[in-house]
C-alpha positions as CSV (number, residue, x, y, z in Angstrom):
1,X,0.0,0.0,0.0
2,X,1.3,3.4,-0.9
3,X,2.3,5.4,2.1
4,X,1.9,9.2,2.7
5,X,5.1,11.1,1.7
6,X,7.1,12.9,4.4
7,X,7.1,16.6,3.7
8,X,9.5,19.2,5.1
9,X,7.7,21.7,7.5
10,X,4.5,19.7,7.4
11,X,3.1,16.9,9.7
12,X,0.9,14.2,8.3
13,X,-2.3,14.0,10.4
14,X,-4.8,11.9,8.5
15,X,-5.2,9.7,5.4
16,X,-8.5,8.9,3.7
17,X,-9.0,6.5,0.8
18,X,-7.5,8.9,-1.6
19,X,-6.4,12.1,0.2
20,X,-3.7,12.8,2.8
21,X,-4.0,15.8,5.2
22,X,-1.0,17.7,6.6
23,X,-0.7,20.6,9.0
24,X,2.3,22.9,9.5
25,X,4.9,21.3,11.8
26,X,4.3,24.1,14.3
27,X,0.6,22.9,14.8
28,X,-0.5,20.1,17.1
29,X,-3.3,19.0,14.8
30,X,-6.3,19.9,12.8
31,X,-7.8,21.8,15.7
32,X,-4.7,24.0,16.0
33,X,-4.0,25.4,12.6
34,X,-5.2,28.0,10.1
35,X,-4.1,26.0,7.1
36,X,-4.4,22.4,5.9
37,X,-2.5,20.8,3.0
38,X,-4.8,18.4,1.1
39,X,-2.7,16.0,-1.0
40,X,-4.5,13.9,-3.6
41,X,-2.8,10.5,-4.0
42,X,-2.9,8.2,-7.0
43,X,-4.8,5.6,-4.9
44,X,-8.1,4.3,-6.2
45,X,-10.9,2.8,-4.2
46,X,-13.9,0.7,-5.0
47,X,-16.4,-1.1,-2.8
48,X,-14.9,0.5,0.3
49,X,-11.4,-0.9,-0.4
50,X,-8.2,0.9,-1.5
51,X,-6.9,-1.0,-4.5
52,X,-3.4,-1.8,-5.9
53,X,-1.8,-0.4,-8.0
54,X,-2.9,3.2,-8.1
55,X,-3.8,5.1,-11.2
56,X,-0.8,7.1,-12.6
57,X,-1.2,10.9,-12.3
58,X,-4.7,10.5,-10.8
59,X,-4.0,12.9,-7.9
60,X,-2.8,15.6,-10.2
61,X,-5.8,15.1,-12.6
62,X,-8.3,15.2,-9.7
63,X,-6.7,18.3,-8.1
64,X,-6.6,20.2,-11.4
65,X,-10.3,19.4,-12.1
66,X,-11.3,20.4,-8.5
67,X,-9.5,23.7,-8.8
68,X,-11.1,24.4,-12.2
69,X,-14.5,23.7,-10.8
70,X,-13.9,25.9,-7.8
71,X,-13.1,28.7,-10.2
72,X,-16.5,28.2,-12.0
73,X,-18.5,28.1,-8.8
74,X,-17.7,31.5,-7.3
75,X,-21.2,32.0,-6.0
76,X,-20.6,29.3,-3.4
77,X,-18.0,29.8,-0.6
78,X,-15.2,27.2,-0.7
79,X,-12.3,26.2,1.6
80,X,-9.4,27.3,-0.7
81,X,-6.8,29.8,0.7
82,X,-3.8,31.4,-1.1
83,X,-1.0,28.9,-1.6
84,X,1.8,31.4,-2.0
85,X,3.1,34.6,-0.2
86,X,5.0,37.6,-1.2
87,X,8.1,37.9,0.9
88,X,9.9,41.2,0.0
89,X,10.0,41.0,-3.8
90,X,10.0,37.2,-3.8
91,X,7.0,34.9,-4.3
92,X,7.2,32.0,-1.8
93,X,5.2,28.9,-2.6
94,X,3.6,27.2,0.4
95,X,2.9,23.9,-1.3
96,X,6.0,21.7,-1.2
97,X,7.6,20.8,-4.5
98,X,7.2,17.1,-3.9
99,X,3.4,17.3,-4.0
100,X,3.0,20.4,-6.3
101,X,0.2,19.9,-8.8
102,X,-1.8,17.5,-6.7
103,X,-2.3,19.6,-3.5
104,X,-4.6,22.3,-2.3
105,X,-4.1,24.6,0.6
106,X,-7.3,25.1,2.5
107,X,-8.7,26.4,5.7
108,X,-9.9,23.9,8.3
109,X,-13.6,23.6,8.7
110,X,-16.0,22.0,11.2
111,X,-17.2,19.3,8.8
112,X,-20.8,18.1,8.7
113,X,-21.1,14.3,8.8
114,X,-23.2,14.3,5.6
115,X,-22.5,13.2,2.1
116,X,-24.6,15.6,0.1
117,X,-25.6,13.4,-2.9
118,X,-27.5,14.9,-5.8
119,X,-28.9,12.7,-8.6
120,X,-29.9,14.2,-12.0
121,X,-30.2,10.8,-13.7
122,X,-31.5,7.4,-12.7
123,X,-28.7,4.9,-12.4
124,X,-26.6,2.7,-10.1
125,X,-28.1,2.0,-6.7
126,X,-30.9,4.4,-7.5
127,X,-32.0,2.4,-10.5
128,X,-32.0,-0.8,-8.4
129,X,-34.1,0.8,-5.8
130,X,-36.5,2.4,-8.3
131,X,-37.3,-1.0,-9.8
132,X,-38.4,-2.2,-6.4
133,X,-40.2,0.9,-5.0
134,X,-40.5,3.5,-7.8
135,X,-38.6,5.8,-5.5
136,X,-34.9,6.6,-4.7
137,X,-34.0,7.1,-1.1
138,X,-37.6,7.8,-0.3
139,X,-38.1,10.3,-3.1
140,X,-41.1,9.2,-5.3
141,X,-40.4,9.2,-9.0
142,X,-42.7,8.9,-12.1
143,X,-43.5,5.4,-13.5
144,X,-41.9,4.2,-16.6
145,X,-38.3,5.5,-16.2
146,X,-35.5,3.4,-17.6
147,X,-31.9,2.9,-16.5
148,X,-29.9,6.1,-17.4
149,X,-33.0,8.3,-17.9
150,X,-32.8,12.0,-16.9
151,X,-35.0,12.7,-13.9
152,X,-37.7,15.4,-14.1
153,X,-35.6,17.4,-11.7
154,X,-32.5,16.7,-9.7
155,X,-33.1,15.1,-6.3
156,X,-31.2,15.4,-3.1
157,X,-30.5,12.1,-1.4
158,X,-28.1,12.6,1.6
159,X,-26.0,9.9,3.2
160,X,-24.3,9.6,6.6
161,X,-20.5,9.8,6.1
162,X,-19.1,6.7,7.6
163,X,-15.6,6.4,9.1
164,X,-12.9,4.9,6.9
165,X,-13.5,1.3,6.2
166,X,-17.3,1.4,6.9
167,X,-20.2,1.9,4.4
168,X,-21.8,5.3,4.0
169,X,-25.5,4.9,4.8
170,X,-28.3,6.6,2.9
171,X,-30.5,8.6,5.3
172,X,-33.7,10.6,5.0
173,X,-33.7,14.4,5.0
174,X,-35.4,14.2,8.4
175,X,-32.4,12.3,9.7
176,X,-30.1,15.1,8.5
177,X,-32.2,17.5,10.5
178,X,-31.6,15.4,13.6
179,X,-27.9,15.3,12.9
180,X,-27.2,19.0,12.0
181,X,-30.3,21.0,12.8
182,X,-33.1,22.2,10.5
183,X,-31.4,25.4,9.2
184,X,-28.1,23.7,8.3
185,X,-30.0,20.7,6.7
186,X,-32.0,23.1,4.5
187,X,-28.9,25.0,3.5
188,X,-27.0,21.9,2.7
189,X,-29.8,20.8,0.4
190,X,-30.1,24.2,-1.2
191,X,-26.4,24.5,-1.9
192,X,-26.0,21.0,-3.1
193,X,-28.8,21.4,-5.7
194,X,-27.4,24.8,-6.7
195,X,-23.8,23.5,-7.3
196,X,-25.1,20.4,-9.1
197,X,-27.4,22.4,-11.4
198,X,-24.7,25.0,-12.1
199,X,-22.1,22.3,-12.8
200,X,-24.4,20.2,-14.9
201,X,-25.2,23.2,-17.1
202,X,-21.5,24.0,-17.6
203,X,-20.7,20.3,-18.4
204,X,-23.5,20.1,-20.9
205,X,-21.9,22.9,-22.9
206,X,-18.8,20.6,-23.2
207,X,-20.8,17.6,-24.3
208,X,-20.7,15.9,-20.9
209,X,-23.5,14.8,-18.6
210,X,-23.1,14.8,-14.8
211,X,-25.4,12.0,-13.9
212,X,-24.9,12.3,-10.1
213,X,-22.4,13.6,-7.6
214,X,-21.7,14.1,-3.9
215,X,-20.4,17.1,-2.0
216,X,-19.1,17.8,1.4
217,X,-19.5,21.0,3.4
218,X,-18.2,22.4,6.7
219,X,-18.7,25.4,8.8
220,X,-16.2,28.2,8.8
221,X,-14.7,28.2,12.3
222,X,-14.7,32.0,12.5
223,X,-18.0,33.0,10.8
224,X,-20.0,29.8,10.8
225,X,-20.6,30.2,7.1
226,X,-21.4,26.9,5.3
227,X,-18.5,26.2,3.0
228,X,-17.9,23.8,0.1
229,X,-15.0,21.5,1.0
230,X,-12.9,18.5,-0.1
231,X,-13.1,17.8,-3.9
232,X,-15.9,19.1,-6.1
233,X,-17.4,17.5,-9.3
234,X,-14.3,15.3,-9.9
235,X,-14.5,12.0,-11.6
236,X,-14.1,10.3,-8.2
237,X,-17.0,12.1,-6.7
238,X,-19.3,12.2,-9.8
239,X,-20.6,10.0,-12.5
240,X,-19.8,11.6,-15.9
241,X,-21.2,10.4,-19.3
242,X,-20.6,11.4,-22.9
243,X,-23.8,13.4,-23.9
244,X,-23.6,12.4,-27.6
245,X,-23.2,8.7,-26.8
246,X,-25.9,8.8,-24.2
247,X,-28.3,10.3,-26.8
248,X,-27.5,7.8,-29.5
249,X,-26.5,4.5,-27.8
250,X,-28.7,1.4,-28.1
251,X,-27.7,-0.4,-24.9
252,X,-27.6,0.8,-21.3
253,X,-23.9,-0.2,-20.9
254,X,-22.9,1.9,-23.9
255,X,-25.3,4.7,-23.0
256,X,-23.7,5.2,-19.6
257,X,-20.0,4.7,-20.3
258,X,-18.3,6.7,-17.6
259,X,-15.4,9.1,-17.5
260,X,-14.4,7.8,-14.1
261,X,-13.4,4.6,-12.2
262,X,-16.4,2.6,-13.4
263,X,-14.0,0.5,-15.5
264,X,-12.4,-0.5,-12.2
265,X,-15.7,-1.2,-10.5
266,X,-16.9,-3.4,-13.4
267,X,-13.6,-5.4,-13.5
268,X,-13.6,-5.9,-9.7
269,X,-17.3,-6.9,-9.7
270,X,-16.5,-9.6,-12.3
271,X,-13.3,-10.8,-10.7
272,X,-13.8,-10.6,-6.9
273,X,-16.5,-11.9,-4.6
274,X,-16.0,-9.0,-2.1
275,X,-14.4,-11.2,0.5
276,X,-10.8,-10.9,1.7
277,X,-8.3,-8.7,-0.1
278,X,-9.2,-7.4,-3.5
279,X,-7.0,-8.7,-6.4
280,X,-4.5,-6.4,-8.0
281,X,-5.8,-4.4,-11.0
282,X,-4.4,-5.5,-14.4
283,X,-2.2,-3.1,-16.3
284,X,-4.8,-2.6,-19.1
285,X,-7.5,-1.7,-16.5
286,X,-5.2,0.9,-14.9
287,X,-4.3,2.5,-18.2
288,X,-7.9,2.6,-19.5
289,X,-9.0,4.2,-16.3
290,X,-6.2,6.8,-16.5
291,X,-7.1,7.6,-20.1
292,X,-10.8,8.3,-19.1
293,X,-9.7,10.6,-16.3
294,X,-7.4,12.5,-18.8
295,X,-10.1,12.7,-21.4
296,X,-12.7,14.2,-19.0
297,X,-10.2,16.9,-17.9
298,X,-9.4,17.7,-21.5
299,X,-13.1,17.9,-22.5
300,X,-14.0,20.2,-19.7
301,X,-11.0,22.5,-19.4
302,X,-9.5,22.3,-22.9
303,X,-6.2,21.6,-21.2
């Protein structure tokens, strides 16, 4: 398993499935700092397991895409802070060279334990649930929808953010009110739908569909302002489809070919019974996944 790199003047304090968090060496932890270094690794996860090997340059691709999206979503506060300083007449970069290109400097937030999921299309676990109940996470939907269909309007289906190694749990909106209070729950729903609809409209101009996504928010420790955090609309947190293919394809599999790690999920589902340690990913699966990540970034940003 890939380990978190040692960085001069920074102390490693936490590792998630994909990202590593660091605080300045002078700080004692996340509760004692004004800046957090978020480093996106090349690790890839599926079915709540981190897999081997990683996807080459994935951390850089995800970070570049997140930063691009933060620039598009200026109407929503986010956690980014300046990553360089002017010392005299010299610009000093605060992100270490060893992780440049795959890191963001952010302010610490009091994070809400909610995965703010928005679905604009019927697919995945939503499709499975709809076939049984004609609803998704308790939200009733019209009859006659097919796998991959666009929903009449985007729906908010929150989940409880489980600790590393445990499954996130779909919860009702009423449960989010119990967890974070009515005002915060309402604002999380409003902001999530706003960001999704804004992002989906931008992506559509580039010939790309955002079928669904998830966001994380936290409260600014000084002002209490609800702030967009972590990654945003990346191919790890979102399901992206090719709009032209979606419109013309004749099979669900082709219709919903993703610009994300769906290639990894599909291979793993076919080659692992979800017990014990997952098998290593074959080289062709790794390269095909990396190519899809790169293609999405090029489609959206032109870079």
